[in-house]
LOMI-845863 format. One record per atom (N, C-alpha, C): y, x, z. Coordinates in steps of 0.02 Angstrom, whole numbers, plus 32768, in hexadecimal, padded with zeros to 4 digits. Each point is the difference from the previous one (the first is absolute). Layout:
# LOMI-845863
YXZ...
***
This chain:
# LOMI-845863
48980E8037BE7FF37FDE801C7FC6802080367FDF80387FE37FD880288029801980198039805480217FE7800E7FFB8050800E7FD680407FFE7FCC800580097FB9801E7FCA7FF2803C7FC480317FD87FBB7FF3801E7FF9804080397FE17FD180287FF0803A80467FCF80227FEC7FE6804080167FCB80237FF17FE88018802C7FB57FD6802A7FE5802D80557FCE802A7FE08001802980287FCD8035800D7FC87FF980387FC27FD77FDD7FCA7FE580267FDB8019800B7FFA80567FDB7FD280208005801380238058803B801D7FE98019801F80457FEC7FE3803D80147FAD80027FF87FE080367FBA7FF180137FC780017FE27FC97FF580127FD280448017803380387FDF7FE180428018800D80008048804E7FFB7FFE7FF27FFC804B7FEB7FD38039800E7FB47FF77FC67FCC801F7FAA8033801180037FFA7FD17FB4801D8000800080568038802580237FED800D803180337FFC7FF0805280357FDE7FFC801E7FEA803C7FB87FCC80247FE47FE37FEE7FD97FD3800C7FCB802A80117FE980167FD27FA68056801F8017800F802F805B801B7FFF8014803780327FFD7FD08055801B7FD78001800E7FBA80467FA5800880107FD47FD87FCE7FD07FFB800E7FC38024802F800A804A7FD67FE9803B801B800C80208037804F7FFC801A8015800A80467FFA7FD4801D80037FC380047FE87FCD802D7FCF8001800B7FD7800D7FDC7FA4800180217FD18030801D803780397FE77FFB8035803C80217FEB8034803B7FF17FFC800D7FE980567FDA7FD7801A7FFE7FDA7FEE7FC87FBF80197FC4803280087FD9802A7FE57FCC801380188003802B8033802B8035801180178016802980047FDE803580337FC2800C80187FE480267FAE7FE080187FDA7FE27FDF7FBD7FDB80257FDB804B8010800D80307FFC7FC38042801780208005802D80447FFF800F800B80058064800C7FD5802D7FF87FB27FD3800B7FD780327FC17FD7801C7FE17FFC7FC37FA67FD980037FE180277FEB7FBC7FD880397FD0800E7FEA7FC880087FCE7FFF7FAF7FFB7FD47FDA7FC7800F800D7FD97FD680087FCB7FF680117FB680287FB67FD380057FC7801D80147FD67FDA80497FF8800E801D8019804E80327FEE7FFA804780547FE97FD480287FE3800380397FF3800F7FDD7FB77FE07FD87FD080077FEE7FCD80407FD57FE880117FD7804080207FBD80118043802F7FF3801380378020803F803080037FFC80137FB57FD4801E7FE1801180187FB180117FDE7FF87FEC7FAF7FE5800C7FCE7FE980417FE2801580167FF9803080457FF9800A803E80467FEA7FDF8018801C803F803A7FD77FE67FF27FB07FDC80067FE47FF37FF57FC580317FBC7FD280007FDD8033800F7FB97FEA806A8014800A8001801C803A80397FF9800A802880387FD57FE780327FD68015802C7FDA7FFE7FCB7FB87FCA7FF47FE1800D7FDB7FBC80427FC9800E7FFE7FDC803D803A7FC380098042802F7FF4801B803B801A80288016800A801F80227FB07FC2800A7FD5800980147FBC7FFC7FDD7FE47FF77FAE80027FF67FC67FE780717FF1800A7FFE7FFD803180377FF67FF1803C802C7FFF7FEE803E7FF18034800C7FD47FEE801A7FBA7FD67FED7FE77FF480057FC280237FC57FEF7FFC7FC38027801B7FC57FDC804E80187FFF8019802A8026804F80078003801580327FBE7FC780257FFF7FFC80247FC780067FD57FB27FE17FD57FEF800B7FE07FD7802A7FC27FF680267FEB803B80437FD8800B7FDC7FC37FF67FBF7FF380187FE67FB28009802E7FDD803E80127FD17FD180397FCE803D7FC07FE7803D8024800480387FDD7FD1803880107FC8801480497FE97FD880077FBB80067FBC7FC67FDB7FDF80287FCE7FBB7FD47FD17FD57FF4803A8000802B80427FAD7FFD803280327FC28027804B7FFA8015800A7FDC803B802680248032800480367FE9801C8040805680387FFF800180277FEF7FC9804C7FF8801280327FF07FE2801D7FDB803780317FBB7FFB803C80197FFA801780407FE9803B800C800C80377FF67FC480347FE7800B80247FE07FD58038802C7FE680217FF97FCE803C80307FE5803C7FC4800C80077FDC801F80387FC9800780198016804C803880048001801B801280557FEA7FB1802A8002801880257FDB7FCA8034803F7FC38010802E800A7FFB80427FD1800C802780217FDA801F7FCC7FBF804080297FDF802E7FDC800F80057FE28033804D7FD08017801A8043803C7FCE802B80168017801E8023802780427FE97FFA7FF97FC2803B80367FD080307FF17FE4801A7FA27FF780347FF47FEC802F80098033
***
């Protein structure tokens, strides 16, 4: 009965997700800061550029982490793909 049970290594997944999130947050924030320094003069718009970069980094990390943990997109209503062929009459 123990052979039928699936075992998951959640610690490795959490480590990978944390590493990915931290790296993307830092790299995207630095990219936003550099872009803000190049393009904007006002401190408010520079900080907005940093915040935008951080949001992009965290968003992409969230997407990849949700794929890593195999969270189904169907629960969010994002996917309406069916396994049934479009027309079974065409196959006959």
